[in-house]
C-alpha positions in Angstrom: -0.1 0.0 -0.1 1.4 3.5 -1.2 0.3 6.5 0.9 1.3 9.8 -0.5 0.9 13.1 1.3 0.3 16.7 -0.3 3.4 19.0 0.0 3.2 22.8 -0.6 6.4 24.2 -2.6 7.7 26.6 0.2 11.0 25.7 1.5 12.7 27.2 4.1 16.1 26.8 5.5 16.8 27.3 9.2 19.9 26.6 11.0 19.5 25.5 14.8 22.3 25.7 17.4 21.7 23.5 20.4 22.1 25.1 23.7 22.7 22.0 25.5 24.6 18.7 24.5 22.3 16.4 22.7 22.0 12.8 24.0 21.9 10.3 21.6 19.4 7.5 22.7 19.8 4.2 20.9 16.4 3.2 19.6 15.4 -0.5 20.3 12.9 -2.8 18.8 10.3 -4.0 21.4 9.5 -7.6 21.7 6.3 -9.0 23.2 6.4 -12.6 24.2 2.8 -13.3 24.9 1.4 -17.1 25.9 0.4 -18.0 22.3 1.9 -15.4 20.0 5.2 -13.2 19.4 5.8 -10.1 17.9 8.7 -7.8 17.5 8.0 -4.1 16.6 9.9 -0.8 16.1 10.5 1.7 19.0 7.3 3.6 18.0 5.2 0.8 19.5 4.7 0.3 23.3 4.0 -2.8 25.2 0.8 -2.6 27.1 -0.4 -5.0 30.1 -3.3 -7.2 29.0 -6.3 -6.3 31.0 -8.5 -9.5 30.0 -7.3 -13.0 30.7 -7.3 -14.2 27.1 -5.8 -11.1 25.7 -2.3 -12.4 24.7 -0.6 -9.2 23.7 -1.5 -5.6 23.3 0.8 -2.9 21.7 0.0 0.9 21.1 1.6 2.9 18.6 2.8 6.1 20.2 2.0 8.9 17.5 -1.1 7.5 16.2 -2.5 5.6 19.0 -3.2 2.6 16.9 -4.0 -0.4 19.3 -3.0 -3.9 18.3 -4.8 -6.8 20.3 -4.2 -10.6 19.9 -6.6 -12.6 21.9 -7.4 -16.4 22.0 -9.7 -18.8 23.1 -8.9 -22.5 24.2 -10.5 -25.8 22.9 -11.7 -24.3 19.4 -12.5 -27.2 16.8 -13.9 -25.8 13.9 -12.3 -22.6 11.9 -15.9 -22.2 10.3 -17.7 -22.2 13.4 -15.2 -20.0 15.2 -15.3 -17.3 12.1 -19.1 -17.5 12.3 -19.5 -17.0 15.9 -17.2 -13.8 15.6 -19.0 -12.6 12.6 -22.5 -12.9 14.4 -20.8 -10.7 17.5 -19.6 -7.9 14.9 -23.0 -7.7 13.4 -24.7 -7.3 17.0 -22.5 -4.1 17.6 -23.1 -0.8 16.1 -20.6 -0.9 13.4 -20.3 -1.5 9.6 -18.5 -4.6 8.0 -17.0 -2.7 5.0 -15.1 -5.6 3.7 -14.1 -9.2 4.5 -12.1 -12.2 3.0 -9.7 -15.1 3.5 -6.0 -14.4 4.2 -2.9 -16.0 5.9 -0.9 -14.9 8.7 2.2 -17.3 9.1 0.6 -20.0 7.2 -2.4 -19.8 9.4 -5.8 -19.2 7.6 -7.6 -16.1 8.9 -10.8 -14.4 7.8 -10.2 -10.6 7.7 -12.9 -8.1 8.2 -12.8 -4.3 8.2 -15.1 -2.5 10.2 -16.0 0.9 11.1 -18.5 3.1 13.4 -18.8 6.7 13.7 -15.7 7.2 15.7 -13.4 4.0 15.1 -12.0 1.7 12.2 -10.7 -1.6 12.9 -9.4 -4.5 11.4 -10.2 -8.1 12.9 -8.6 -11.7 11.8 -10.2 -14.5 13.0 -8.2 -17.8 12.8 -7.8 -21.2 14.3 -4.5 -22.8 15.2 -3.9 -26.4 17.2 -7.6 -25.9 18.6 -6.9 -22.4 19.8 -9.1 -19.6 18.2 -7.2 -16.1 17.5 -8.8 -12.8 17.1 -6.1 -10.2 16.1 -7.6 -6.7 16.0 -5.8 -3.4 15.0 -7.7 -0.2 15.1 -7.7 3.4 15.9 -9.7 6.7 15.3 -11.7 6.4 11.8 -9.5 9.2 10.4 -6.1 8.0 11.1 -4.5 7.8 7.8 -1.6 5.6 8.9 -4.0 2.8 10.0 -3.6 0.4 7.0 0.2 0.9 6.6 0.8 0.5 10.4 -1.6 -2.6 11.2 0.0 -4.3 8.2 3.4 -3.7 9.7 2.4 -5.1 13.0 0.6 -8.0 11.4 3.3 -8.9 9.1 5.4 -9.3 12.4 3.3 -11.4 14.4 4.1 -15.0 15.1 2.2 -17.8 16.7 3.4 -20.4 19.0 
């Protein structure tokens, strides 16, 4: 996905001399190692403590406030039943399902849905691996222009154990 931005053609050169020594801080990737999943992200993301028992990992992008949540359920036997159950839950909410399709994350089949309401836009992925049902959600304010690129980046770095 390519995102472009408008740029006015005004160029102004400003030289700024620091009044204090500049401390260079090494930027490090963060690693979040959950019970059933793992992710490595750049330093623009922060690991948050999951507040719900079956939320495996939660990450927040500092600048955009995009939130990534990976949750799971034990003893899930059927991909079709798990996806259908979650699609029914989405339909009961006051949201619009904009798009849905099948996709793969690390060789695991997922049902992708793009949803929105008056305030938020959220991508949901529902899949099953080794009798665990996984829900991966990534979303933010509906006007957040970086949502697609940053969610794709995070999901591309997600691994299931």
